Structure formats: C-alpha cells, structure tokens
ZAVOVEX-225285 format. One record per residue (C-alpha): residue in one letter; x, y, z. Coordinates in pm, whole numbers, plus 50000, padded with zeros to 5 digits. Each point is the difference from the previous one (the first is absolute). Layout:
REM residues N
aXYZ...
***
This chain:
REM residues 573
m863925045207641t498644969649865e497704974150118s502444975750184s502025030850180t500164990150339l499395032950265t500335004750361p497035005750177a500665038450050e500974999749617q496684988749905d497855018850254r502365036149821a498894989049659f496324995850081r499975035050154p499435036849748d502845021950027r498655030750188v496884989950274d497995033150150g498764978750299v497645007450236a500235011750325w499414979750285s496705015850125t498584995349657l501164966149970v498274992750326e496995018949863v499864972449710l500134970450196h497215011750201g497965012349689a500714962349850g498194987250343i503214986750147e500245006050316a503715012750088v501085008550369e502645030250049s502804999550201g503405017750038t500855032749815a498675007649701p503145004349717r500465035349851g501224994649653r497694981549778v499814963549949t501274989049718g499974966049898a499164968650112c501314962750102l499474966750161n503814992550048s501965011750249r503394995649741v498505019849719v498925028550229q500675041249841p499995025750202g496695016849991d498154964950058l497054987350146y501574969850110v497014969850010a500424975050272l498074970249918p500224963250234g502414981149763a499954959450079r503034997750205v500295035650071h498355030450088g500625027449731a499975026050346s503204981850141f501665021249726a498605036150067t503325010950133e501774992649643a496965017549825v500805031050198a503604999749960a499244998949605g497785025750005a496904994150077v497635021450138g497194977450130v498714966850047l496814987649925t499284965150168d498104979850207a498984993450373e503174978950052g502035020149788a498815034250221a501494977350285l503444990449834v500785036149881a499375015050367e502444967950136q502885015349773g499795033350169l498285021349706a497275017950177d500135027849864l499634985049606a496884999649831v497594975050016l496954991649823k498574970750172t496874976549800g498424966850006t500784999349631p503225011449924r500304983749642t496805013749861a501185036950207a503484994049837g498175003249646a497855028850098a503395019950095a501974985549732a497225016849774a500035032450161v503675001650002y500324995449625g496615001949881e497565026149852g497244978750069l498334967249890d499115015049644a503515015049967g501124974149787p500904982449791r497674982849903l500204961950198i499494964749819g500364972650277v500184963849904t499414971750216g499904965050034t501904969150077n501234995449595g500705023949724k500365034850178t503035007049864t499384991249597t496595025050012s501495021250188f502775000849719l497524997649723a498065030550137c502825026450024s500984988649659l496355006849854l500135034850197e503235008749840a499194984749685i496795034350027g502185020750098r499964998350364r502905004350206t500584970550251g501024987550339v500114965350108i500394984950396g500614962649988t501284969250070i503105007349744l500585034650002t498585035750117r500305025449747a498805036549964a499995004349611e503545002749904r501484991650416t500104966350066v501354984750316p499664963550118s497484986950248s500074974450248l496904999150077t496844998049800t498035026650151p502465020050148e499135017550380s497545026450046t502345025150071q501954995849657l496704995649820h499315039950072a503285006649964l500104983849624m496445016949917a502225029650080l502464988549801m497814995249726r498495030649968q503515016550016e500264978349700d496825011849823v498714963350009d496374999749882t499024963050096a501544974150208v499424964850010m500554981150335e500064962650098v498504998550350s500684968250196s497814983250244h502985007850226a499535037249918v496385000450109s499864983150288f503475021050139e498145033349915r503045009949760i497635013649769a498095018150278g499365036749850l499664992649668r497474999849723y499534981849688a498245011949692v499774964649914a500934964450141g500114968949823f500224962450159t501434970949739n499234971150214l500164978850357t501894969950037q501694979950303d503065028950084h501385014550307l497914975950226d503065002450268l498505040250063h496904991749938g499074968750166s497134995549718m498615001049644e496785020450206e502635028550179y502175001449725f496625006249752e499455029450268a503245016150018k499455006749577l496255006750078g501615031950203l501055014849692f496475000449837d498785026450361a498155025049816a502065029850171r503104984149879t499174993049611g497665019649778r499404971349745a500724965350010v500794970949712i499434968950098v500954964349797l497384976550093d501754970849908g503595006449976g501274973150260e499194960050097g496105009949971p497325027449995e499455001850356w502475025950131g499705020749706v495915002850039a500455003650374m502405027649957a497505018049722e497164996150245r502055012750314s501635026549826g499345038250160a500665018349652p498335000349729t500444966249859t500794990849611t500324965449934l501944978349716a499934963849923l502334982949865g497584967649821p501484968549914a502475015149767a502005011850275s498594986850308v498794963950176p497634990049689g496225007050104a500655003850348l498775034150033a496844994849840e499344968950159r500415009150383h498695034149957p497734998649688d498275030650161v503375024049954v500035022649713p503215014549932d500595035749857w502234986749760e501394964049897l503154994649840t499384981649660a501914990649665l502934989350161t502334987949734p503534994049986d502285022349809g503904991750034l500904990450357g497125023750091h496285002549921r497165022349896f497175009750170e496555015050018l498575020150298t496085000649931e497385026350249a497024980950062a498055032150041t500865018449642g501714968549814r502915022749912v503614977649949l503105014350143k502674979449749a503494994750095s502674979850029v502634984850228g503694990549947l500374978950274p500064960750051g496994985050129r496415003650026f499675019350342n502475026149911a496635009449764a498055003850249n503035020450200a499665024049666a496184998050030l499905014950355a502965023049909a497705015849715l497155000150224m501655020250292v501235023949741l496465006149870e498625003650362a502585022450088l500305021949686g496335005049890e497914987149755e501335025649750t503454979049996f498134968949867e500705012949597l503505003250124l500204968350159q498994980749685d502455015449806v502684991950181l499254963050107d498474985749653v503224993949891p502044967649933a501144976250296g503465013149958a499435035249996g498465023850186p499915011050372f498974962750137a503414988149780a502145006950304a502004973750193v499505004650347p503334993050200g499984961050150r496164997949883m499894972449728e503445016149878v500974981549667v503834993650054g500694981849697r498264980249761e500934963249863p499804986450271d497805029050115g500915013850351v497855022350243v500185012550312d496845001450160f499305012550397a497754975850032h500004989450369n496734987250128p497594968349830d498325018449815g502425024649842m502134970349947v497284983349822q499005030349765a503575002049947l500284960949857e497044999949829s501175031249810l503124983249851t498114971149843q497475024549860a502635017349868r501494969049816a496724987349880a499615029449816t502535000949835g500214963549933r502614989250209d499984962650158g502605006350280r500244996650385t500135022150299i502715002450213l499635021350372v501945009350230f498925011250321g499985000150416a497965011250279t500935029550209g501064994150338e498675014050298r496585004249832d496574980049948t501424965850051t496644984549848k500745011549622r502864977349993p498894965249891l496815018449822m502755014749802g501354966249973r497384986849873i499425026449739a503345001649881a499464953549899r496505010149900y500695030049741a504084993749930d501714967449787v503215006750186v500305016350363i503155011950176v499855010750341s501845026450107d500275025750262d498295034349999d501035021250333p500224978050268h500535028050230g500834988150359e498704961249923d501854973849919p500465000049621a498904960249903g497914997550283i498185023449789r500694981349661a498274965550167q497055019750109v499525002949581l501764968849952e496974982950160g497385014149787v501964998949659r500164962550052a497154992650139e498405012849695a502394988349758a498914961450126e496615009349895q501155012549717a501884970349879e496364974650087q498685020849784g502784993549682r501315031950026t504225005750118v500995029550230e503745005050009v501145012650332h503315012850129e500955018050330s502995024349951a501425028950149p501665024850032r497165015849760a502765010949725e500494960749973a496614992349968i499605028649701r503144984649820l498684965650034a496175011849835v502015014849694a502454967150000l496584976349960a498325025149815a499584993049575d498885027549754e496104992150062d499965000850345s499465030650231i501495005350352l498485019850240l501325014250304a497535008150286g499655018450307r502435024549981g499985020849701h501805037149994e501584987750352t503995002749953v500394997150410q499584961650163d499965003650387v501654970850140a500244998650422g499915035549967v503005001649714d499265019449681v501084979749698e499585015649667l497864977449791d498255014349720d497674973249783r500165017949686v503875004650016e500414965350065l497934985949744r501385019449729a503204989350083a499164967950008l498555000749648v502825018049824d502414971750144r497694969549871r499895015549676e503785001050000g500614967450161r501605012450320l497004981050210t502344970450224d497934970850125l497905013050297s498754962950135s502455007450238t497315029850099a497164985250013r498614970950272
***
C-alpha cells in the first residue's frame, strides 16, 4: 500500500496485527495486571479459550479479543459491549461506569475486569496478549517534541538501514514493519495497536523501530506497557493548547516520556525551540540517564543557551554548520572527549541539520559506542548523498525549481518561522535575489490563539502572503481566514511603516490559491505551501475533499511552463 491509501478502522487494525498470536489464558491476564500494580476486580465467567487480541473499538473486534471499553467524549465504549461480544470478544476491560453499562445490557456472564486505570491497564493487557516482555524487541527509539518528530524519525531509520539494521517506523505519515507498510491515522496509535505492531515487527525480524510520540500519546496512555531504549526531544513551542491548556501542561505531557520506567536513555536538544528554557528544563527533570545536545548559534537562537544558562555544559554541540547545495554539512563535537562526528543533510533548512544531529545521537546511544566509527563512515559524505540525503514526504519537500516550490507541514508559529527562514537561507546560499511567496491557512476546531500570530509571522517573513484554507473541519472557512488575515494585515501595515511592502491575498479553495502563487512567481522566487505537508484529504464540514499540495503545486508548475495558467485575479480577494 502507498502512503495515500485509505483504510477503514477495521482494515487498519487488521493490518497492524501479526499473522499469528498465541495469546494468554484469562487467569494469566489477570495475574499480569496485578503484577504490574494495577488493581482489577473480576466478574462474570472467565472464558475457556485464550485471549488472542485486544482493541479499543467495538467495530474492529475479532474473535478472541479483549474489548477495552473506555469513556469517550460523548459515549462510553462499554455502551457497545453487546456489539463487541457479537463480533467475538471474550471479555471486557473497563472502569466502574463501564462495568455498570455492561451489566445493564444483560451480559452478566461476560468476563469483566474493572479497574480505576483502564488506559494504563489496556497497555499492560495488550503487552501480555501480544508480547514477550518489555525487552522482547524490537529495540525502540522514541522521538517527541513540537516540530521535527517525523523528519527525525525518518532520518534515524535511514541511518539505521545504512548500517545494516532492519527497521520499523511508527508515525504521522506511515507505519512500517520492515517491508510491510500501512497508512497512519494517528501520530501514535492506541496502546492495543502498538503492542500488536510490536508482535508484527518481531514476526518481520525488525531489529530497531523508531516511533513518533505525541503529547496526546503520553497523556492518553497510548504508550502504556512499552519501554524505549532511547527517547529523543526536539523542541517545545506553542501547539496543542486546545488540549493541554498551557505551555506548562504541554511540557509535563512531553516529560512523561522520559520517566525512568519508560525510557532507558534520553537525548535532549537544549535549544531547539524559540529559546533554551524548555530544553534545559526537560534535561533537568528527565528521569532517565540523559545526553544533551546544543545546536549553538549556528542552528538555534544566537547565544541564547550560553547567555541564559551559562552553567549548562552540553554533552554534544552542533558545530561547523555550512551550506552544501540545498542542505548543510555539520559536525557534532563531544565535550568530554573532543571527538567529532562529521555529517551532512540534504534537506533545506538549518533546523533539518538539528533533526539530523538528534537522529545521529539517538542511533549512537541506542546501538552503543562500538558503532561510532561505522556511523562516521556513512555520514561523512556530501549533502546530496548518504542516509541523510533522502527527502521526507511533506517535510521541506522540494517539488519544483525555478521557481523553487516547497511543501512543508509547518502548522504552528515556530514551524512557520523555521520553514520561511530556510527558504531565504537557501536562496542566499545560491546567490539568488528573489521573493518568498507563502500559501497557508489555519486548522479549524484547534488552538485559535495561533491564527493571528501565524498571520503576523507570515507577513514578517514572506513577501507575498496568500491566505487560504487548511482543514476547516466544522468551522466556517471564511471565519478562520478572517482571523489569520487580521494578523497578516496588522503586521503588513507595520512593515510598510519600515519601508517594506508585503503583498496580501485571500484565495480559496486552496487549489486555486496554489495556482495563484505559481502565477505570481518569477523564476528566482520561492513558493512555500505550509501546513498540510503529506496530507491528501481536506476535511471540510465533515466531507473528505481530495487535496494534495504536492500534486497541485506540481501541476501548476507544469501549466506555468507550458503557458496554461489563466488569469487568476478572480480567485483572490
């Protein structure tokens, strides 16, 4: 399957599971929960057969499954216990409210495990059903942070494969166990699916798997029952405040990955975001043995770490960052020994050098010191070659040249700044004097405080700003655009007072906005489509609309070269 394939929930759940599961007896399942310190009260009649699967969705239950019934935003999962049993569920794991709902459905004989911590128990139960213990394999590398998780995980996998490891990846774009690939609907799947994936990866002889770990995954215990050999931290900037409420709560969610019981070792970037405060705090509060990385003035806020935290001495520092084509060459210097790991990355943007540096250190920590020379051999190459040369779908993905057309997932303030700055830097490195043309919008039903802020960033860094739609979901698209444009126009007015002109357009639907950007561009300009990245479907009022920024941009560039772009003034306002 390709990354654009669409699966039903049942199809995706089946794709995650191994071909064969021995499962466990019900009594063993109960013992495992008690052994993990999880209080679970039994009722009903224990099933005679073995429990051979686990799931949180009644629509995907298979015969032999444990149905994990959790409270939902609108309806408790236990309300669907009858449907789960009809599909073959042999028992239910739930909370007190769920147990009462099961009883109301006349399922008195159904085996039920009632616990006050059903999400934690779900991970432990699924590990027992599918697993062979915490250290059964594959070796797990986790990546968390606001920006860079996907790119860092792809680069780490590419590096692992370059040194002969058989890999898996779990993340925003796809989930893969060696050669078996399925699309992903969540950055981190539910705990029952993750443990099925671990069994699938063992079946496929995966040596090391790299997993994006979102704040949602930590908060909702999706990673319960897993243990990471190494976990890496990229940065923390404003995002997901609709869930977490504040940056402090967002930080606490990320910090949960670095519990000593969950992670064997941490690699933390100290200065990967707007400043070093969150990275330094993460390193100070990490419960796992920690290796720190400083990006330094070359790839972060100049002087921020040294000025604000003069007593902090990083274990490794990114140094000697120099442009090489669209990418960069760089060095990682270890403070204790002075040894240097030389590397290069082919992706545009200094922040991608930071992602590559983190990927290299995570792999080194996961595999051990004996791999240092091997890593040096495969990384010390020109930026257009080696494991860090590969493009990551929808992450600073170059779709065309003259004008440069780039698609990126940047959907929050810091990501937007980094993407826009990278285009300016790339043009400067090649001696081109052009404009930056930006197409972007804001997601509906998400953190509304980002909208005018991102509008201001757009007008501050781009020369031509085209405000369009992202995923409106259930909100009025015009209302979302208005909030974004408020920030764009306010900043454009301030820029005008300083003698700089920012051209502002509003254009929808998004495909027309992309064509407008291409029509406005000169050969020396750069076009950035921000916010959607690899996504291929746009949610408009609950209706899925096919839309791939890469496809639309590529088609518009072809039409431009062949003189087929018509007058688009009517699409802009």
